LUMKOL-631701 format. One record per atom (N, C-alpha, C): residue number from 0; x, y, z; atom name. Coordinates in Angstrom, 3 decimals. Example, Ala and Ser with C-alpha at 12.3 -4.5 7.8 and 13.67 -1.06 7.14 Angstrom:
num, X, Y, Z, atomo
0, 13.190, -5.690, 7.800, N
0, 12.300, -4.500, 7.800, CA
0, 13.200, -3.300, 7.800, C
1, 12.850, -2.250, 7.080, N
1, 13.670, -1.060, 7.140, CA
1, 12.900, 0.030, 7.870, C
END
This chain:
num, X, Y, Z, atomo
0, 109.321, 109.846, 56.915, N
0, 110.607, 110.391, 56.540, CA
0, 111.714, 109.384, 56.871, C
1, 112.605, 109.213, 55.959, N
1, 113.705, 108.272, 56.133, CA
1, 114.768, 108.858, 57.054, C
2, 115.392, 107.977, 57.810, N
2, 116.524, 108.401, 58.629, CA
2, 117.775, 108.465, 57.748, C
3, 118.799, 109.101, 58.271, N
3, 120.063, 109.178, 57.554, CA
3, 120.591, 107.774, 57.261, C
4, 120.512, 106.876, 58.239, N
4, 121.016, 105.509, 58.046, CA
4, 120.233, 104.761, 56.970, C
5, 118.913, 104.981, 56.923, N
5, 118.099, 104.354, 55.869, CA
5, 118.520, 104.852, 54.487, C
6, 118.777, 106.140, 54.408, N
6, 119.209, 106.723, 53.130, CA
6, 120.557, 106.149, 52.727, C
7, 121.475, 106.035, 53.686, N
7, 122.791, 105.466, 53.382, CA
7, 122.659, 104.029, 52.890, C
8, 121.800, 103.239, 53.520, N
8, 121.597, 101.855, 53.079, CA
8, 121.033, 101.811, 51.661, C
9, 120.055, 102.665, 51.382, N
9, 119.490, 102.719, 50.028, CA
9, 120.563, 103.103, 49.016, C
10, 121.374, 104.079, 49.359, N
10, 122.432, 104.553, 48.482, CA
10, 123.436, 103.433, 48.191, C
11, 123.850, 102.729, 49.243, N
11, 124.830, 101.650, 49.073, CA
11, 124.257, 100.482, 48.274, C
12, 122.943, 100.296, 48.325, N
12, 122.292, 99.228, 47.584, CA
12, 122.306, 99.505, 46.081, C
13, 122.252, 100.783, 45.718, N
13, 122.215, 101.164, 44.302, CA
13, 123.594, 101.019, 43.678, C
14, 123.647, 100.440, 42.484, N
14, 124.916, 100.237, 41.785, CA
14, 125.226, 101.351, 40.790, C
15, 124.218, 101.854, 40.150, N
15, 124.399, 102.826, 39.070, CA
15, 124.574, 104.237, 39.610, C
16, 125.532, 104.945, 39.049, N
16, 125.786, 106.328, 39.459, CA
16, 124.551, 107.207, 39.251, C
17, 123.854, 107.021, 38.140, N
17, 122.652, 107.817, 37.868, CA
17, 121.561, 107.566, 38.908, C
18, 121.414, 106.321, 39.358, N
18, 120.427, 106.001, 40.395, CA
18, 120.801, 106.670, 41.718, C
19, 122.080, 106.707, 42.003, N
19, 122.542, 107.365, 43.225, CA
19, 122.301, 108.870, 43.149, C
20, 122.563, 109.467, 42.001, N
20, 122.276, 110.896, 41.802, CA
20, 120.795, 111.167, 42.016, C
21, 119.975, 110.314, 41.440, N
21, 118.527, 110.477, 41.554, CA
21, 118.083, 110.437, 43.015, C
22, 118.664, 109.533, 43.779, N
22, 118.337, 109.433, 45.202, CA
22, 118.667, 110.744, 45.921, C
23, 119.851, 111.283, 45.654, N
23, 120.268, 112.541, 46.287, CA
23, 119.363, 113.690, 45.823, C
24, 119.069, 113.754, 44.547, N
24, 118.203, 114.814, 44.023, CA
24, 116.808, 114.720, 44.628, C
25, 116.293, 113.502, 44.787, N
25, 114.978, 113.327, 45.409, CA
25, 114.967, 113.820, 46.859, C
26, 116.070, 113.647, 47.564, N
26, 116.167, 114.172, 48.929, CA
26, 115.990, 115.693, 48.921, C
27, 116.608, 116.344, 47.962, N
27, 116.486, 117.791, 47.850, CA
27, 115.057, 118.232, 47.619, C
28, 114.297, 117.451, 46.910, N
28, 112.889, 117.789, 46.655, CA
28, 112.057, 117.719, 47.923, C
29, 112.513, 116.938, 48.897, N
29, 111.800, 116.796, 50.164, CA
29, 112.184, 117.876, 51.176, C
30, 113.172, 118.674, 50.841, N
30, 113.653, 119.699, 51.760, CA
30, 112.550, 120.720, 52.050, C
31, 112.447, 121.096, 53.307, N
31, 111.467, 122.102, 53.715, CA
31, 111.674, 123.376, 52.890, C
32, 110.605, 123.938, 52.352, N
32, 110.763, 125.155, 51.545, CA
32, 111.363, 126.299, 52.372, C
33, 112.186, 127.090, 51.723, N
33, 112.782, 128.267, 52.355, CA
33, 112.166, 129.491, 51.702, C
34, 111.646, 130.379, 52.528, N
34, 111.009, 131.576, 52.018, CA
34, 112.011, 132.425, 51.240, C
35, 111.561, 133.020, 50.153, N
35, 112.428, 133.855, 49.313, CA
35, 113.033, 135.006, 50.118, C
36, 112.292, 135.532, 51.078, N
36, 112.777, 136.658, 51.880, CA
36, 114.016, 136.287, 52.697, C
37, 114.214, 134.999, 52.954, N
37, 115.382, 134.550, 53.719, CA
37, 116.618, 134.355, 52.837, C
38, 116.438, 134.376, 51.552, N
38, 117.549, 134.158, 50.623, CA
38, 118.236, 135.493, 50.346, C
39, 119.122, 135.836, 51.240, N
39, 119.825, 137.114, 51.165, CA
39, 121.328, 136.854, 51.138, C
40, 122.077, 137.914, 50.937, N
40, 123.541, 137.817, 50.978, CA
40, 124.001, 137.295, 52.349, C
41, 123.307, 137.705, 53.380, N
41, 123.681, 137.300, 54.749, CA
41, 123.508, 135.791, 54.986, C
42, 122.518, 135.189, 54.343, N
42, 122.270, 133.756, 54.542, CA
42, 122.939, 132.895, 53.477, C
43, 123.603, 133.536, 52.513, N
43, 124.257, 132.774, 51.448, CA
43, 125.516, 132.101, 51.976, C
44, 125.664, 130.819, 51.667, N
44, 126.849, 130.053, 52.056, CA
44, 127.917, 130.335, 51.006, C
45, 129.018, 130.872, 51.452, N
45, 130.102, 131.256, 50.539, CA
45, 130.885, 130.025, 50.075, C
46, 131.486, 130.140, 48.911, N
46, 132.354, 129.086, 48.400, CA
46, 131.668, 128.052, 47.538, C
47, 130.372, 128.161, 47.386, N
47, 129.639, 127.193, 46.575, CA
47, 129.576, 127.666, 45.125, C
48, 129.745, 126.730, 44.207, N
48, 129.575, 127.047, 42.793, CA
48, 128.122, 127.437, 42.538, C
49, 127.221, 126.692, 43.149, N
49, 125.800, 127.001, 43.077, CA
49, 125.469, 128.015, 44.162, C
50, 124.308, 128.600, 44.051, N
50, 123.851, 129.460, 45.129, CA
50, 123.253, 128.574, 46.216, C
51, 123.695, 128.803, 47.454, N
51, 123.208, 128.049, 48.605, CA
51, 122.914, 129.043, 49.718, C
52, 121.759, 128.855, 50.337, N
52, 121.381, 129.684, 51.474, CA
52, 121.056, 128.779, 52.650, C
53, 121.407, 129.230, 53.841, N
53, 121.085, 128.484, 55.055, CA
53, 120.697, 129.477, 56.140, C
54, 119.607, 129.182, 56.826, N
54, 119.086, 130.060, 57.869, CA
54, 118.828, 129.211, 59.110, C
55, 119.683, 129.378, 60.131, N
55, 119.498, 128.592, 61.354, CA
55, 118.527, 129.273, 62.318, C
56, 117.740, 128.460, 63.008, N
56, 116.854, 128.942, 64.059, CA
56, 116.948, 127.979, 65.236, C
57, 116.389, 128.400, 66.346, N
57, 116.352, 127.553, 67.532, CA
57, 114.886, 127.297, 67.861, C
58, 114.533, 126.026, 67.985, N
58, 113.169, 125.660, 68.360, CA
58, 112.927, 126.005, 69.823, C
59, 111.670, 126.030, 70.225, N
59, 111.325, 126.369, 71.613, CA
59, 111.940, 125.400, 72.627, C
60, 112.255, 124.189, 72.196, N
60, 112.877, 123.214, 73.106, CA
60, 114.403, 123.294, 73.094, C
61, 114.956, 124.280, 72.392, N
61, 116.401, 124.481, 72.356, CA
61, 117.126, 123.725, 71.260, C
62, 116.411, 122.941, 70.475, N
62, 117.044, 122.219, 69.370, CA
62, 117.236, 123.161, 68.182, C
63, 118.188, 122.808, 67.338, N
63, 118.489, 123.631, 66.173, CA
63, 117.655, 123.197, 64.977, C
64, 117.228, 124.178, 64.213, N
64, 116.471, 123.898, 62.991, CA
64, 117.037, 124.782, 61.885, C
65, 117.277, 124.180, 60.749, N
65, 117.866, 124.902, 59.619, CA
65, 116.906, 124.889, 58.440, C
66, 116.746, 126.059, 57.845, N
66, 116.093, 126.147, 56.545, CA
66, 117.221, 126.362, 55.560, C
67, 117.155, 125.685, 54.444, N
67, 118.228, 125.801, 53.454, CA
67, 117.653, 125.561, 52.068, C
68, 118.378, 126.078, 51.081, N
68, 117.957, 125.906, 49.693, CA
68, 119.161, 126.112, 48.776, C
69, 119.013, 125.678, 47.542, N
69, 120.033, 125.872, 46.524, CA
69, 119.349, 125.966, 45.171, C
70, 120.023, 126.611, 44.243, N
70, 119.504, 126.673, 42.881, CA
70, 119.949, 125.470, 42.051, C
71, 120.679, 124.546, 42.659, N
71, 121.144, 123.331, 41.989, CA
71, 120.499, 122.113, 42.647, C
72, 119.922, 121.244, 41.850, N
72, 119.216, 120.075, 42.378, CA
72, 120.142, 119.145, 43.161, C
73, 121.329, 118.876, 42.643, N
73, 122.235, 117.947, 43.336, CA
73, 122.761, 118.573, 44.627, C
74, 123.060, 119.863, 44.588, N
74, 123.532, 120.550, 45.790, CA
74, 122.435, 120.589, 46.839, C
75, 121.227, 120.838, 46.426, N
75, 120.088, 120.848, 47.342, CA
75, 119.924, 119.472, 47.992, C
76, 120.155, 118.423, 47.225, N
76, 120.082, 117.068, 47.770, CA
76, 121.164, 116.804, 48.803, C
77, 122.366, 117.298, 48.550, N
77, 123.463, 117.128, 49.503, CA
77, 123.155, 117.898, 50.790, C
78, 122.605, 119.091, 50.647, N
78, 122.197, 119.862, 51.819, CA
78, 121.155, 119.086, 52.617, C
79, 120.174, 118.526, 51.933, N
79, 119.136, 117.737, 52.611, CA
79, 119.757, 116.556, 53.351, C
80, 120.742, 115.929, 52.746, N
80, 121.434, 114.807, 53.373, CA
80, 122.136, 115.261, 54.657, C
81, 122.836, 116.377, 54.594, N
81, 123.511, 116.918, 55.771, CA
81, 122.494, 117.246, 56.862, C
82, 121.390, 117.856, 56.470, N
82, 120.387, 118.234, 57.466, CA
82, 119.729, 117.022, 58.115, C
83, 119.695, 115.895, 57.420, N
83, 119.171, 114.662, 58.027, CA
83, 119.953, 114.309, 59.299, C
84, 121.216, 114.683, 59.331, N
84, 122.063, 114.387, 60.490, CA
84, 121.827, 115.325, 61.664, C
85, 121.515, 116.576, 61.390, N
85, 121.543, 117.592, 62.443, CA
85, 120.193, 118.235, 62.753, C
86, 119.236, 118.092, 61.876, N
86, 117.976, 118.815, 62.024, CA
86, 117.274, 118.475, 63.330, C
87, 116.882, 119.523, 64.051, N
87, 116.097, 119.411, 65.281, CA
87, 116.810, 118.615, 66.376, C
88, 118.125, 118.750, 66.405, N
88, 118.956, 118.124, 67.438, CA
88, 119.454, 119.204, 68.403, C
89, 119.722, 118.835, 69.659, N
89, 120.320, 119.797, 70.589, CA
89, 121.716, 120.203, 70.101, C
90, 122.117, 121.438, 70.365, N
90, 123.426, 121.909, 69.893, CA
90, 124.592, 121.002, 70.311, C
91, 124.578, 120.501, 71.525, N
91, 125.674, 119.620, 71.971, CA
91, 125.732, 118.340, 71.145, C
92, 124.577, 117.813, 70.797, N
92, 124.537, 116.608, 69.958, CA
92, 125.062, 116.904, 68.558, C
93, 124.717, 118.070, 68.030, N
93, 125.190, 118.458, 66.696, CA
93, 126.712, 118.553, 66.705, C
94, 127.261, 119.150, 67.755, N
94, 128.719, 119.278, 67.846, CA
94, 129.420, 117.924, 67.925, C
95, 128.728, 116.930, 68.450, N
95, 129.319, 115.598, 68.603, CA
95, 129.307, 114.789, 67.299, C
96, 128.567, 115.247, 66.307, N
96, 128.459, 114.522, 65.033, CA
96, 129.630, 114.893, 64.129, C
97, 130.312, 113.888, 63.633, N
97, 131.353, 114.115, 62.634, CA
97, 130.671, 114.039, 61.263, C
98, 130.186, 115.174, 60.817, N
98, 129.384, 115.225, 59.589, CA
98, 130.180, 114.715, 58.398, C
99, 131.416, 115.150, 58.286, N
99, 132.241, 114.728, 57.143, CA
99, 132.396, 113.199, 57.123, C
100, 132.633, 112.600, 58.281, N
100, 132.772, 111.140, 58.355, CA
100, 131.459, 110.444, 58.010, C
101, 130.352, 111.020, 58.440, N
101, 129.050, 110.424, 58.141, CA
101, 128.747, 110.474, 56.640, C
102, 129.262, 111.500, 55.979, N
102, 129.036, 111.636, 54.532, CA
102, 129.959, 110.752, 53.701, C
103, 131.029, 110.256, 54.293, N
103, 132.040, 109.521, 53.523, CA
103, 131.494, 108.323, 52.734, C
104, 130.529, 107.546, 53.242, N
104, 130.026, 106.430, 52.412, CA
104, 129.371, 106.872, 51.106, C
105, 128.971, 108.129, 51.036, N
105, 128.332, 108.638, 49.822, CA
105, 129.348, 109.032, 48.756, C
106, 130.624, 109.106, 49.137, N
106, 131.713, 109.416, 48.201, CA
106, 131.372, 110.610, 47.314, C
107, 130.871, 111.652, 47.938, N
107, 130.433, 112.829, 47.188, CA
107, 131.569, 113.407, 46.360, C
108, 132.760, 113.488, 46.938, N
108, 133.903, 114.061, 46.215, CA
108, 134.279, 113.232, 44.990, C
109, 134.007, 111.941, 45.048, N
109, 134.354, 111.056, 43.945, CA
109, 133.384, 111.187, 42.769, C
110, 132.142, 111.478, 43.085, N
110, 131.106, 111.501, 42.050, CA
110, 130.815, 112.885, 41.494, C
111, 131.269, 113.915, 42.196, N
111, 131.006, 115.277, 41.741, CA
111, 132.319, 116.000, 41.519, C
112, 132.294, 116.998, 40.671, N
112, 133.497, 117.782, 40.432, CA
112, 133.850, 118.567, 41.693, C
113, 135.098, 118.956, 41.806, N
113, 135.530, 119.711, 42.982, CA
113, 134.784, 121.037, 43.083, C
114, 134.414, 121.619, 41.952, N
114, 133.623, 122.860, 41.972, CA
114, 132.273, 122.650, 42.648, C
115, 131.699, 121.475, 42.482, N
115, 130.392, 121.170, 43.061, CA
115, 130.479, 120.880, 44.561, C
116, 131.633, 120.504, 45.048, N
116, 131.751, 120.115, 46.456, CA
116, 132.447, 121.155, 47.322, C
117, 132.882, 122.260, 46.738, N
117, 133.621, 123.266, 47.492, CA
117, 132.833, 123.858, 48.651, C
118, 131.549, 124.003, 48.500, N
118, 130.744, 124.638, 49.534, CA
118, 130.361, 123.735, 50.686, C
119, 130.546, 122.417, 50.536, N
119, 130.148, 121.486, 51.590, CA
119, 130.868, 121.788, 52.903, C
120, 132.189, 121.967, 52.913, N
120, 132.846, 122.307, 54.185, CA
120, 132.320, 123.603, 54.792, C
121, 131.946, 124.565, 53.956, N
121, 131.405, 125.817, 54.472, CA
121, 130.022, 125.614, 55.089, C
122, 129.217, 124.746, 54.506, N
122, 127.909, 124.424, 55.072, CA
122, 128.091, 123.730, 56.419, C
123, 129.016, 122.787, 56.474, N
123, 129.295, 122.085, 57.723, CA
123, 129.811, 123.070, 58.775, C
124, 130.677, 123.985, 58.375, N
124, 131.211, 124.983, 59.306, CA
124, 130.088, 125.860, 59.853, C
125, 129.165, 126.268, 58.999, N
125, 128.036, 127.080, 59.447, CA
125, 127.207, 126.332, 60.488, C
126, 126.967, 125.064, 60.249, N
126, 126.192, 124.254, 61.193, CA
126, 126.938, 124.143, 62.520, C
127, 128.226, 123.863, 62.456, N
127, 129.021, 123.718, 63.678, CA
127, 129.130, 125.041, 64.444, C
128, 129.313, 126.136, 63.726, N
128, 129.382, 127.455, 64.382, CA
128, 128.061, 127.786, 65.071, C
129, 126.963, 127.479, 64.408, N
129, 125.649, 127.729, 65.008, CA
129, 125.474, 126.881, 66.260, C
130, 125.829, 125.608, 66.182, N
130, 125.707, 124.719, 67.344, CA
130, 126.597, 125.203, 68.494, C
131, 127.812, 125.623, 68.186, N
131, 128.719, 126.101, 69.223, CA
131, 128.182, 127.360, 69.894, C
132, 127.563, 128.215, 69.119, N
132, 126.998, 129.460, 69.657, CA
132, 125.885, 129.182, 70.648, C
133, 125.102, 128.120, 70.416, N
133, 123.959, 127.824, 71.280, CA
133, 124.232, 126.728, 72.308, C
134, 125.391, 126.103, 72.237, N
134, 125.711, 125.006, 73.187, CA
134, 125.990, 125.561, 74.580, C
END
């Protein structure tokens, strides 16, 4: 599995917008499957044009683990990218990560319509709220 930094380097190496989209979409395909039973109104991330669900859990060692999914390939890829930063990390470490700043080299807002990126802050907020609750 690639690290977030490896993915960023690959992304920056690619010149074509379509190649960059493909990279993000491929990340979404690698996302851990989320059981259909977890895709409820309660786990739905509000504000997304696409349907997005996120279900946080705590591993036995106290690290956070998120299951997430989307009905949109590009959105699912962005979720996978975000989870590369926080998955299976201690809550205090998650709180210390500036997710928005880490995503900035990907210029998501520049390449996608505002409708496609509206839910990203809500996903980040959910992750931060979960980390704060368990920190």
